[in-house]
N, CA and C of each residue as an Amber inpcrd file, in Angstrom:
protein
   291
   0.8260000  -1.2110000   0.0000000   0.0000000   0.0000000   0.0000000
   0.8610000   1.2620000   0.0000000   0.2640000   2.3150000  -0.4590000
   0.9550000   3.6040000  -0.4590000   1.2040000   4.0550000   0.9620000
   2.0920000   5.0230000   1.1090000   2.3940000   5.5870000   2.4240000
   2.4330000   7.0990000   2.2890000   2.2530000   7.7540000   3.4270000
   2.1550000   9.2070000   3.4400000   3.0340000   9.7740000   4.5440000
   3.7910000  10.7850000   4.1950000   4.5100000  11.5670000   5.1910000
   3.6010000  12.7500000   5.5070000   3.2600000  12.8900000   6.7790000
   2.3750000  13.9670000   7.2230000   3.1860000  14.8630000   8.1410000
   3.2470000  16.1280000   7.8020000   4.0260000  17.0710000   8.5930000
   3.1800000  18.2050000   9.1200000   3.4650000  18.5950000  10.3430000
   2.8870000  19.7810000  10.9680000   4.0720000  20.6970000  11.2340000
   4.1010000  21.8290000  10.5740000   5.3020000  22.6620000  10.5710000
   4.9640000  24.0870000  10.9880000   5.6630000  24.5620000  12.0170000
   5.5400000  25.9470000  12.4660000   6.8150000  26.6690000  12.0660000
   6.6960000  27.5580000  11.1110000   7.8490000  28.2860000  10.5870000
   8.2640000  29.3500000  11.5990000   9.5420000  29.3570000  11.9500000
  10.0690000  30.3470000  12.8910000  10.9100000  31.4110000  12.1900000
  11.4130000  31.1010000  10.9910000  12.2020000  32.0450000  10.2030000
  11.7730000  31.9060000   8.7420000  10.8390000  32.7520000   8.2840000
  10.2990000  32.5960000   6.9370000  11.3500000  32.6140000   5.8220000
  12.3590000  33.4630000   5.9150000  13.3640000  33.5300000   4.8500000
  14.1500000  32.2230000   4.7660000  14.5700000  31.6980000   5.8950000
  15.3010000  30.4370000   5.9050000  14.4360000  29.2750000   5.4700000
  13.1730000  29.2790000   5.8720000  12.2660000  28.2110000   5.4820000
  11.9840000  28.2500000   3.9820000  11.9500000  29.4400000   3.4090000
  11.7280000  29.5700000   1.9670000  12.8450000  28.8720000   1.1910000
  14.0650000  28.9480000   1.6950000  15.1800000  28.2500000   1.0510000
  14.9570000  26.7420000   1.1010000  14.5200000  26.2240000   2.2550000
  14.2010000  24.7980000   2.3880000  13.0950000  24.4090000   1.4080000
  12.0200000  25.1970000   1.3800000  10.8790000  24.8800000   0.5180000
  11.2870000  24.8290000  -0.9510000  12.1870000  25.7100000  -1.3540000
  12.6430000  25.7250000  -2.7440000  13.4980000  24.5070000  -3.0780000
  14.2400000  23.9920000  -2.1150000  15.1580000  22.8820000  -2.3680000
  14.5330000  21.5100000  -2.1620000  13.5410000  21.3960000  -1.2990000
  13.0400000  20.0730000  -0.9430000  12.1460000  19.4590000  -2.0230000
  11.4140000  20.2720000  -2.7660000  10.5070000  19.7450000  -3.7860000
  11.1770000  18.8210000  -4.7920000  12.2810000  19.2540000  -5.3960000
  12.9620000  18.3670000  -6.3430000  13.5000000  17.0800000  -5.7090000
  13.8990000  17.1510000  -4.4530000  14.3880000  15.9540000  -3.7510000
  13.2430000  14.9620000  -3.5840000  12.0970000  15.4430000  -3.1400000
  10.9270000  14.5730000  -2.9640000  10.5020000  13.9750000  -4.3020000
  10.4780000  14.7850000  -5.3550000  10.0910000  14.2960000  -6.6790000
  11.0550000  13.2260000  -7.1780000  12.3500000  13.4030000  -6.9410000
  13.3430000  12.4150000  -7.3690000  13.1450000  11.0730000  -6.6750000
  12.5430000  11.0980000  -5.4850000  12.2490000   9.8630000  -4.7410000
  10.9270000   9.2350000  -5.1810000  10.2110000   9.8880000  -6.0650000
   8.8980000   9.3900000  -6.4690000   7.7840000   9.8890000  -5.5800000
   8.1010000  10.8170000  -4.6690000   7.0740000  11.3790000  -3.7900000
   6.2520000  12.4300000  -4.5100000   5.0170000  12.6000000  -4.0500000
   4.1080000  13.5660000  -4.6700000   3.3870000  14.3300000  -3.5740000
   3.5110000  15.6570000  -3.5980000   2.8130000  16.4880000  -2.6140000
   1.3200000  16.4480000  -2.8790000   0.5490000  16.1320000  -1.8380000
  -0.9060000  16.2050000  -1.9040000  -1.4050000  17.4630000  -1.2050000
  -0.7010000  17.8530000  -0.1480000  -1.0150000  19.0630000   0.6160000
   0.3050000  19.7500000   0.9110000   0.3570000  21.0500000   0.6890000
   1.5710000  21.8060000   0.9950000   1.1360000  23.2000000   1.4280000
   0.8580000  23.3170000   2.7320000   0.3720000  24.5960000   3.2520000
  -1.1230000  24.7050000   3.0320000  -1.6040000  25.9100000   2.9040000
  -3.0340000  26.1240000   2.7260000  -3.7440000  26.2040000   4.0660000
  -4.9760000  26.6180000   4.0130000  -5.7750000  26.7810000   5.2250000
  -6.1080000  25.4190000   5.8210000  -6.1460000  25.3450000   7.1390000
  -6.5870000  24.1300000   7.8180000  -7.5430000  24.5150000   8.9300000
  -8.3860000  23.5790000   9.2810000  -9.4100000  23.8230000  10.2920000
  -9.5660000  22.5670000  11.1370000  -9.5270000  22.7170000  12.4280000
  -9.7160000  21.5720000  13.3230000 -11.2050000  21.3430000  13.5280000
 -11.6640000  20.1520000  13.2370000 -13.0550000  19.7990000  13.4940000
 -13.2050000  19.1260000  14.8500000 -12.1640000  18.4420000  15.2970000
 -12.1200000  17.8250000  16.6200000 -10.7030000  17.9490000  17.1360000
 -10.5410000  18.1580000  18.4090000  -9.2060000  18.2520000  18.9860000
  -8.5540000  19.5930000  18.7180000  -7.2760000  19.6630000  19.0730000
  -6.5240000  20.9080000  18.9450000  -6.2310000  21.2240000  17.4830000
  -6.2210000  22.4880000  17.1710000  -5.8810000  22.9330000  15.8180000
  -4.3920000  22.7020000  15.5670000  -4.0090000  22.4580000  14.3130000
  -2.5880000  22.3460000  14.0040000  -1.8680000  23.6320000  14.3830000
  -0.6230000  23.4970000  14.8210000   0.1500000  24.6700000  15.2130000
   0.6490000  25.4600000  14.0140000   0.8100000  24.8390000  12.8920000
   1.3630000  25.5300000  11.7340000   0.7870000  24.9940000  10.4480000
   1.6030000  25.0180000   9.4260000   1.1700000  24.5400000   8.1150000
   1.1960000  23.0150000   8.0700000   0.3560000  22.4320000   7.2790000
   0.2910000  20.9850000   7.1210000   0.8580000  20.6070000   5.7600000
   1.5520000  19.4660000   5.7350000   2.1180000  18.9340000   4.5010000
   1.7940000  17.4450000   4.4580000   1.3440000  16.9620000   3.3030000
   1.1100000  15.5290000   3.1000000   1.7940000  15.1540000   1.7860000
   2.6770000  14.1530000   1.8690000   3.4020000  13.6750000   0.6870000
   3.0890000  12.1990000   0.5100000   2.6990000  11.8180000  -0.6900000
   2.3860000  10.4270000  -1.0080000   3.6160000   9.7320000  -1.5900000
   3.8680000   8.5240000  -1.1070000   4.9460000   7.6810000  -1.6280000
   4.3620000   6.3410000  -2.0530000   5.0720000   5.6070000  -2.8770000
   4.5980000   4.3150000  -3.3750000   4.4230000   3.2940000  -2.2540000
   5.2340000   3.4030000  -1.2020000   5.1890000   2.4380000  -0.1050000
   5.8680000   3.0420000   1.1160000   5.7070000   2.3840000   2.2450000
   6.3870000   2.8120000   3.4660000   7.9020000   2.7160000   3.2850000
   8.3610000   1.6700000   2.6230000   9.7990000   1.5150000   2.3830000
  10.3320000   2.6520000   1.5060000   9.5680000   3.0540000   0.5010000
   9.9840000   4.1600000  -0.3680000  10.0400000   5.4710000   0.4060000
   9.0610000   5.6890000   1.2780000   9.0480000   6.9130000   2.0980000
  10.2480000   6.9440000   3.0230000  10.5110000   5.8400000   3.6760000
  11.6670000   5.7890000   4.5930000  12.9810000   5.9700000   3.8430000
  13.1020000   5.3330000   2.6940000  14.3400000   5.4550000   1.9110000
  14.5620000   6.9160000   1.5080000  13.5130000   7.5900000   1.1390000
  13.6380000   8.9950000   0.7450000  13.9990000   9.8670000   1.9400000
  13.2410000   9.7600000   3.0060000  13.4210000  10.6500000   4.1440000
  14.6690000  10.3150000   4.9590000  15.1910000   9.1180000   4.8210000
  16.4540000   8.7460000   5.4580000  17.6410000   8.9350000   4.5090000
  17.3340000   9.3080000   3.2620000  18.3740000   9.3950000   2.2530000
  19.2710000  10.6220000   2.3820000  20.4400000  10.5100000   1.7820000
  21.4530000  11.5620000   1.8280000  20.9330000  12.8790000   1.2570000
  20.2170000  12.8300000   0.1280000  19.7540000  14.0650000  -0.5140000
  18.7430000  14.8000000   0.3570000  17.8120000  14.0470000   0.9730000
  16.8310000  14.7010000   1.8400000  17.5070000  15.2500000   3.1000000
  18.3740000  14.4710000   3.6850000  19.0520000  14.9240000   4.9040000
  19.8730000  16.1900000   4.6470000  20.3640000  16.3490000   3.4160000
  21.1430000  17.5390000   3.0710000  20.3000000  18.8170000   3.1290000
  18.9920000  18.7080000   2.8800000  18.1330000  19.9040000   2.9470000
  17.3150000  19.9660000   4.2370000  17.1260000  18.8440000   4.9140000
  16.3030000  18.8160000   6.1350000  16.8610000  19.7220000   7.2200000
  18.1650000  19.9060000   7.2520000  18.7650000  20.7970000   8.2340000
  18.2400000  22.2200000   8.1240000  17.8990000  22.6350000   6.9070000
  17.3090000  23.9680000   6.7240000  15.9490000  24.0580000   7.4240000
  15.1620000  22.9850000   7.3300000  13.8680000  22.9740000   8.0360000
  14.0920000  22.9870000   9.5330000  15.0040000  22.1660000  10.0050000
  15.2700000  22.0990000  11.4480000  15.7110000  23.4540000  11.9980000
  16.4840000  24.2030000  11.2210000  17.0000000  25.4930000  11.6750000
  15.9660000  26.6110000  11.6060000  14.9080000  26.4060000  10.8090000
  13.9850000  27.5090000  10.5400000  12.5280000  27.2090000  10.8500000
  12.2790000  26.0740000  11.5100000  10.9010000  25.6990000  11.8370000
  10.9050000  24.6460000  12.9440000   9.7840000  24.5550000  13.6350000
   9.5170000  23.4230000  14.5370000   8.6020000  22.4940000  13.7620000
   8.8790000  21.2030000  13.8210000   8.0610000  20.3110000  13.0070000
   7.8420000  18.9720000  13.6750000   6.7680000  18.3490000  13.2510000
   6.4310000  16.9830000  13.6380000   6.1130000  16.2580000  12.3450000
   6.8290000  15.1750000  12.0670000   6.6630000  14.4270000  10.8230000
   6.2600000  12.9980000  11.1800000   5.2170000  12.5180000  10.5590000
   4.7230000  11.1630000  10.7870000   4.7060000  10.4000000   9.4780000
   4.9640000   9.1070000   9.5250000   4.7710000   8.2420000   8.3750000
   3.5490000   7.3880000   8.6380000   2.6590000   7.3200000   7.6630000
   1.4120000   6.5740000   7.7990000   1.2610000   5.6790000   6.5760000
   1.0730000   4.3910000   6.8170000   0.8360000   3.4840000   5.7140000
  -0.6330000   3.5290000   5.3480000  -0.9000000   3.6130000   4.0420000
  -2.2890000   3.6410000   3.5730000  -2.9380000   2.2900000   3.7510000
  -4.1690000   2.2660000   4.1750000  -4.8600000   1.0160000   4.4170000
  -5.6480000   0.5060000   3.2250000  -5.7350000   1.3120000   2.1860000
  -6.5060000   0.9090000   1.0160000  -5.5760000   0.4070000  -0.0760000
  -6.0300000  -0.5740000  -0.8520000  -5.1690000  -1.0970000  -1.9240000
  -4.9670000  -0.0770000  -3.0320000
């Protein structure tokens, strides 16, 4: 089944985060990942509202998602996110075929 990287990101330095955002897209695409959600308005229907922007990236499988996010190319740009935002990233395996 497909897998999804779900991120909740609170940007603390917009200029630095913009550099990350510009560099990470091609890395994700090279891994076969596809952005389904990248920012935009969000609304909590139950529970606490997200602290920041939401990101959802679709991958072919959990193994593909892990290989990408653990890979050298992603790690080379992830430091920009770490330096310019607080984030929580989850991997979720899709339950549908």
